[in-house]
N, C-alpha and C positions, 0 to 999 in steps of 0.2 A: 181470257183476261188474267187468270191466275198464272198461266204459263208465261205470259208476257211479263208479269211482275217478277216471277222467279228468274226469267232470262236476264232482264235488265238489272235485277238486284244482285245476281251472281256475278255479272260482268262488272258491276260497280265494286263489289268486294274484292275482285281480282285486281282491279285498278288501284284500289287503296293499298292492298298488300304489296304490289309492285312499287308504289310510291314509298311505302315504309322501307322496303329493301333498298331503294335508291338513296333515301335520306340516311339510312344506317351506313351504307357504303361511303357516302360523302363525309359522314362524321368521322370515319376512320382516317381520313386524309386531312382533317382540320389540324393546323399547326398549334394545338394546345394540348396540354397534359391535364386532364380533368382531376387526377389525383393530386398533382402538385398545386393546382389552383385551390383545391379544397383545403389542403394543409396551410396554404398561404392565408386563406380567409380565417383560419383558426389561429393565426399568429405564430405558426411553427416555421422557423427559419430553415432555409435550405443549406444547412451547414455541412452536409455530407457525412454526418455521424452515423453510428450504428442505430441509434434511436430513431433518427429521421428515416433511415432506410426501412426500419421495421414498420414505422407508422405509414410510410409510403406504400409498402406492400399491402398493409391492412386496408388502406384507402382504396387501392386498386381492386382488392377482393370485394369490398363493400359496394363499389361502383359497378361490379361485374365486368371488370376489364382484364381479368386473368382467364386462362383457359383458351381453347380454340375459338376461332371467330364465328364459325357457322356450324350447321348441323352435320356437315360432312367436309372433309378436306382432301385435297389431292396430294398424294405422296409419291415419292419415287421408289419403284420396286425393281430390284435387279433380276434380270432374266438372261442368264449367261453373260454375254458381252454387252448386252443392251440394258438400258434403263427404261422401264415402261411406267406410265402413270397408273396409280392404284387409288381407289376411293376408300377413305376410312370414315366410318360412321361415328360421330361424336356424341350422339344423343342430345338430351336437353341441357347438358352441362356445357353450354357454349355462350359466348358473349351476346349473340343476337337474341337468343331465347330469354336471357336474363333482362336484356335491355327492353325487349318487346313486352315482357311481363310487367315491367316497372313503368312503361311508357305512359299509360293512361291511369296509373294508380296514384300519381302525384309524387311518388318517392324520388323519381329521377327529374322531376320538373322543378329544378332550382337553377337560378341564374349563376353562370360561372364567374361573373364579375362581382355582383352585389350580394349574392346568396339569397335573394328574395325568391319566394315561390312564384312560379311562372303562371299558373292558372289564374290567380287574382290579378296579375299584371295584364294578361290578355283580356280577362273579364272586364276590368275597368276601362280598357281601351275600346272594347266593343260597345260599352255604354255610350260612347261618343260616335263611333263609326256607324253602327247599325241605324240609329235614327236619321243620321245624315243620308245614308244610302237609301233607306226606305222612302223618305220624303222626296229625294231627288228622283228616284225611279218612278214614283207615283206621278210626279209632275211631268216627267219626260214622256211617260206612256200616254197620258190623256191629251197633253198639248200636241205632241207630234202626230197622234192619230187624227185630231181635229184639223190641224194645219195641212196635213197631206190631203185629206178629203176636200178641204176648202180650196186649195191650190189647183186641184183637178177640175173644179167647176168654176173657178174665177181666175181671170188673168190679172194677177197682181205682181208686177215686176218689182215694186218696191219691197214687198215682203220677201220675194225670192232672193233679191239682192242682200237683204238684211240677214237672211238665213245663211246665204253663202259666205257673208262676212264672218259670222260666228263660227261657221264650219272651218274656215281657213285660218282663223286667228289662233296662234299657239296658246295652249291652256295656261302655261306659266306666265305669258305676257298679259293675258286677261286678268289673271289673279293678281299680278303685281300692279296693274292699273287700279284695281279695286282697293288694294292695300295702300296705294299711294294717295288716292284722291278721296276715299270714303272712310278712312279709319283714323284720320288726324285732322287738326285744324290748320296745319302749316300750308298744305298745297290744295286742300279742298274742304269738304265738310265731313264732320265726324258722324257718319250714319251708323257705322258698326264699331263696336268696342271689342277688340280682340285681345285686350290685356287680361292678365291673370289676376283674379281676385281670390285671395285665400280665405277660407272659411265659407260660410253660407252666403253665396252671392245671389241666390234666387233663380227661379225658372226664367225670368226675363233676360238675365245676363247670359244664361245658357243658350237661349234662342238667338240672342244677339251675336254670340260667338260663332254659331254654326251656320248662320244665314249666308255669309260670304261664300263658304264652301258649297252650299246647296246651289247658290246662284251660278257659280263657276261650272259645276257638274251639269246642271240642268241646261244652261244655254248651249254649251257645246254638244251635248248628247241630243238635244231637241233638233238641232240643225242636221245632224247626221241621220237620226232615225226618221225624220220627216222625208229626207231624200230617199232612204231605203224603202220606206213604206210607199212613197209616191211611185217609185219605179215598179214595185210589186203590183200596184193598182193598174199601172199602164200595161203590164203583162196580162193581167186578168181581163182588162177591157178589150183586148184583142181576141178573146175567146168567144166561141159562138153563143154561149148563154147570155153574154152581155148584149149582143145584137138582138137576141130573142126578147130580152126585157125591154129594149127600146121599141121593138115592133109591137109590143103589147100596150104601148102608150106611155110608158114611164119616161120621165125626163132623164137626161144623162146624169144629173146630180142624184136623183132618187135611185137610179139603177146602180150607180157607184156606191151609194150609202148602204143599200139593202142587199146587194148581191155580190159585187166584186170586192168591196172593201173588207167584209168579214173573211173572205177567202184569202185575201192578200195578207191578213194578219198572221198567217202561218209562217211567213218568212221572218217575222219579227220574234217568234218564239225562241229560235236559236240565239238571236242577238241578246234577248233578255236573260235567258238562262246563263249566258256567259257574262252578262253585265252584273248579275246579282252577286256571285262570289267575288268578281273583280271589285265591285264597290264596297263589299264587306272588307276586303283586303285593305281598302282605304287608299287614298291618293297620297303617296309619299310627298309629292310636291306641294299639294294644297294644304295638307295638315301641318307641314313644316312651315309654310309661309304664314298661315293664319294661327299658328300656335295652338293647334288642336291635339290633345293627347290621345289620339286614336291609334288604330292598328298601323296605319301608314307611318306615323312618326315613330312608333315603337319599333317598327321594322328598320327605319333609318338609324335610330340611335343604337340599336343592337348591332347593326352592321358597322357603325362608326366606332363603337367601343370594343368590337371583337367579341361580343356576347353571343357566341354561336349556339349555345343551348336555347336561348330565347328565340333566336333566328330560326332554329330547326323546328320549334313548335309552331311558329307563325306560318312557315312554309308548309308544314304538314296540315295545318288548319285550312289554309287556302287551297291546297291540293285536294283535300277531302271534300270541301264544299264545291269546288269546281266540278269534280267528277260526279258528285251527287246531283247537282242541278242540271248538268248535261244529261245524265241518265233520266231524270224526271222529264226534261224537255223532249228527249227522244221517245219516251213512253207516251206522252200526250200527243206528239206528232203522229205516232203510229196508230193511236186510238182514233184520232180525227181523220187521218188519211192512211188507211191500211196499205195502200200501194207503196208508201214510203219505206215499208219494211223490206221491200225487195231491193 
């Protein structure tokens, strides 16, 4: 068990480090000058004077943008008539080392556009996205598990057709229908209030704002996971132990409920561990449509405004959570079914 934890833990740390390297490399190609933006936020004009150049160089030094890029660099070395590559070790005095040291300290976590601290921005957004994701995943898991078992023992064409309808309907279309007919009095009835109320609006208004997003996420995911779980039950029902349970006098419904359905749940673990970080990342479409200040809308506004610093931290958070939950899912799958390790 300890070896398994160390194995998956070290693999996750390696994935996180590679992700950080990729984000750092992408950051070097961003068409923004962080030092110039910092001086602009301080009200220092780009006049091209000696004073500005001095302040500009000081800003680059404070931001860790001077010096070599990485721990080593490749240089050209003359060897007679040829030029051969030579590696030069730069030590810790490089841009990546300084950036990595300041990454989680909060010193580098400042918006390029507004100058706001990024950690509180993301924290406030998570206060909206995490409850939405947790409630939606809870509903999806239990409802899809029950529906899949029910449809395997009952022939209900109407329910299957309804699930197929929600599975095939585009998410943005479903969200716009709710927005059009259930949030105003012009075309329908005002069931949900998605307007912004400044000040203390109360817990009821908070629930009323997040309910449309939960409904949209739940209905589409329930249809999909019911289909996946049902297919996994069909596969398990073709195995010999299902026929053995039937020969012992169990009904098909009881054999499915107590024997094949629990084994079929293994196929849903991978889907759920992928859905958790995905839902925490937030739905850009849903949070924008329903005016929810979550991670999804923060991602959209950061991209729209060119606030690449905030965007970088959001992508890093999503990447770390995705790799972490997949590592946890792989660990539990291996614990439950050791043959999966092979």
